N, C-alpha and C positions, 0 to 999 in steps of 0.2 A: 109807333116809333120803336117799341121794344120788339115787335114782330120783325121789322127790317134788321134790327141789330142782331137778333137771334139767327135770322136767315144768313146774314153775312158771316157770323161766327161759325155756323154750321158749314157754310161753303168753304171758309178758311180751313176748318178742321179736315174736310174731305180732301182739299187740295194738299194739305200737309201730309195726310195719309198716303196720297198718291205719290208725292215726292219721295217719301220715305221708302215706299215700295220700289220706285225706280232706282233709288240709290242702292238698295239692297240687291236688286237685280244686276246693276252695274258692278258692284263689288264682287258678286259671285261669278261674274263672267271673266273678270281679269284681276289678277292679283298684282301687288306692287312688284314682286319678283318677276312675274311675267312681263310687266311693262319694262323693267330694267333689261331683261333679256332681249326684248324687241328693240329697245334703243341701242343696245350694244351689238345687236346683229347675230345673236345666237339662236339656233333652232333647238327643237326638243332633243335631238340626238347629241347635243353638246358641241357640235361643230359650228364654226362661223360660216355664215352664208354670205356669198358675195353679193347676192341680190339686195340684202338689207344692210350693207355696210354704211357707216356714217357719212363718208364723203359722197357716196352716191345719193343718199337721202338728202344731203345738203344741196347737191346740184339739182335734184329733182324738185325740192321744195325749199328754196332759199329764204322766203319771207319769214317763216316762223323762227329760223335760226338767226336771221338779222334782228328780229324783234327781241329775241333773248339776249343777243350780244349788246344791243342798244340798252336794254334794261340793266344789264350787269355794268355796262360802262357808266350809265347814269348814276347808279348806286355808288360806284367807286368815286366818281367825280363829286357827288354830293357829300360823301363822307370826308373826302380830302378837303373840300371847301369848309366844311364844318370844323374839322380839326385845325385848319389855318385860322379861322375866326376865333376859335377857342384859345389857341396859343397866342394870337395877336392881342386878345383881351387881357390875357395874363401878363404879357409884356407891358402893355399900356398901364395896367393896374400897378405893376411893380415900379415903373418909372414915375407914375404919379405919386406913389407913397414915398419914394426917395426924395422927390422935390418937396413934399410936405415936411419931411423930416429935416431937410436942409433949411427950409424957411423957419421952422420952429426953433431950430438950434441957432440960427444965425441972426 
């Protein structure tokens, strides 16, 4: 039993090492600044390239942009719903406490 546990642990360690190596390779290949430049459509000489402009990228690959927009919309909707529920609970709580005060005084 311990042999299989040790084998699994060793395999997990090797896999983790490989993943760490892959992540290091990816990070060395592209920097966050380079990603931003690619998204904004700038080339290395500093000029904007018409080939990589955002509207053209959206028209070529609409699905990722639609998913991003849907995610942002969902986030905004859920926050608005949560805020409405929170303010509604506060209003109900205030109304309930004023009714209790009236009943206690009356």
